[in-house]
N, C-alpha and C positions, 0 to 999 in steps of 0.2 A: 229229325234226327238227334238221336241221344250221345253226346259223346263222355264215353266211360275212358281215363285212362288216356293211351294213344290211339284208342281205335273206336270206330264206328259203329252206332248196333242202330240197328233199324226195329222201327216199333214191332215187328213180328217174330222177333226174337226174344222180346221180352215179356218175364213170365211176371204176374204181379200175385201178394205183394211182392216188391222188389227188398231185397236184404242184401246189403253191403259192408262186408267186413272194413274198418278203418274209416277216415274222416271224407267226406266229400266236400269240393270245393267247386262252386261257380265262379268261373274264369270273369263271364260276363253274363249280364241278365240281373231278374230277380227269381226267386223262387214263389211261383204263384199257386194259393190253394185256389182248387177250382172249383168248390163245393162248399155252399154255405154251411157254417155251423161244425167245418173240420178245420185243424191247425197243427200246430206241433203238439205232440201226444208225449207227456211227461210222466207217464205210468210207471216206467222201469226207472224211477229215482226214487229214493228214500223220502217216505211218505204217507198217510194216509186220509189223504183231503178227499172232499165228496167230488174233487173233478180236479185234472191234473192236464185238462187240455186248454192249450191258450190258442183259443179260436177266435180273438178280436183284438186289433191295432189299429186305432187311428187318430188322427190329427185335424185340427179344424177350428174352424170360427164359431162363437154366437154374440148374441148382441143383446145385452143385457137391458130388462126395461122395467118402467115402474107399474108395480098394480095393488090394488087395493082389496083389503079382506071384503069389501062389500061395495056395489055400485063399480064405476069405470072412472079414469079419468076421461077428461077435454083431451083438447091438443096438448102433445108434449113435443117439444122441439129438442132433439137430441144434440149436443156437440159433436163436431167431426170425430171428435178425439174418441168419443163413447164405443168401446167394442170390448169381445173377449176372446180368449184362445181355450181350447181344451188338447188333453191328449188322454185316449181310454186304451187302457190295457187291461183285457181281461173284462172284468166288469167293475172296474177301479176309474172313475173318472179324474181326473187334474183339471183344475179350471181356475183361469184369471181373468178378472175385468177390470174395467175403469168405465163407471156409471158417470156419466156429465151430461147435464141438463142445461139447456140455454133459456128455457121456460116452458113453464106447469100450468094448466088450466084445470082446476081441481075436479070441476065438473060435479058428478054425482058419489065421487071417492069417500070412504068413512072407511074408521078402524084400523085395522092392522094394516102396516106399509109393507110391500113387497117388493124383490126383485125378480122376476119372472125372465123366461129363454134359456134356462139350463138345455145344454144338448140333448141330454138323456133323462128318460123319466126316473127318479129315485126310488131305489125298493120301497113297498109297504110296510107299514106299522103291525105288530103283534099285540094286541093288547094297548100297552103304555110303552111299549119298545119297540124303537126300531130296528127291522131285521137287517144290519150294516152298520155304517158308520158316517159321519158327516163331521169334518173338522174344516170349517172355514174361519177365517182372520180377515180382519179389517184392519188395513197397513194405514189409510188416509180417509178424512172423514171432514168436508167444508163446508160452509154457505146455508148448512141446514139452517131454520128456526129457531132453536134452541138444542134440543136433545140430537147430538150428532150421534149415529149409530157409530157403537165402538165395537161389535160382534153379530156375527150370523150365523145361521144354522139352516141347511137343507132341509126343506119340509118333505117328510114321509110320503112317498107316492104322488110326486107331484114334478113340476119343471121348475119352483118356485124357492129363493131363500128368503127366509123370515130374519128382519133385522132386528137388533137389542140396542138400547144405552144403557149407561152406568146412571143410577139414581142418583147415589153417591160417591165420593171416592172410598173406592176399597170396598164399596156396597153391592147391593142386589143389583140385578138388568130388569127393566122391562122394556116390552114390547116398542118398537119404534112407529108410529103411527102416521097417518095423513096429513095431520094439523104440523107436523115436524117438516114436510116439505115446505120449502121457499117458491113461490109461484114466479118471484122477479126475476131477471135476465142475468141474478148472480150467481144462479147455478146452484143447481146440488152435486157435490162431487163427492165419490165412494172408491176406494179400491181395496179388490179383496182378492182371494187366493185361496186355494182350500180343495179337497178332494172328499168325494162321498160315493157310494156305492149305487149302480145303476140297477135298475130293476133287470 
């Protein structure tokens, strides 16, 4: 039964689509979207965007892990504080994470260092330009060998974040590599937060 104002309306009295004049208030319960790909349509509002349908909202957790451009790490023990959270609104994903290792066995890992495990795949590249955006900041970086990561960028068409360090003060940046990872029990600590476009 659908309660409209002070009267009860049975389903056989409803004609779809339903058009109501004025506001609609749900006194209890949620507004549930029953079909995947459907949502709230803002097409009546000003704008000429390619889509005005809000069809997704999600909150959850993700687990940041270390990955290498080539090969693979051996056993990695992550601290209990290691973890991340995300909020996805439409195709925009907001992330926060603390990467924290207790011990790392390098194994066959080599070349660029990456953080893997993003909750959604980022949009693909078109030539040399990413179709979307990635804005990720590093707020804390400690216990790395020498080149502490100071910046990050979500890699196109992946669930990985690339890490960078500053070569000189106020100078250019370079990629963080596997050789920058501390293997002992002192741990590699990194806090990051940012936003990217999901595919």
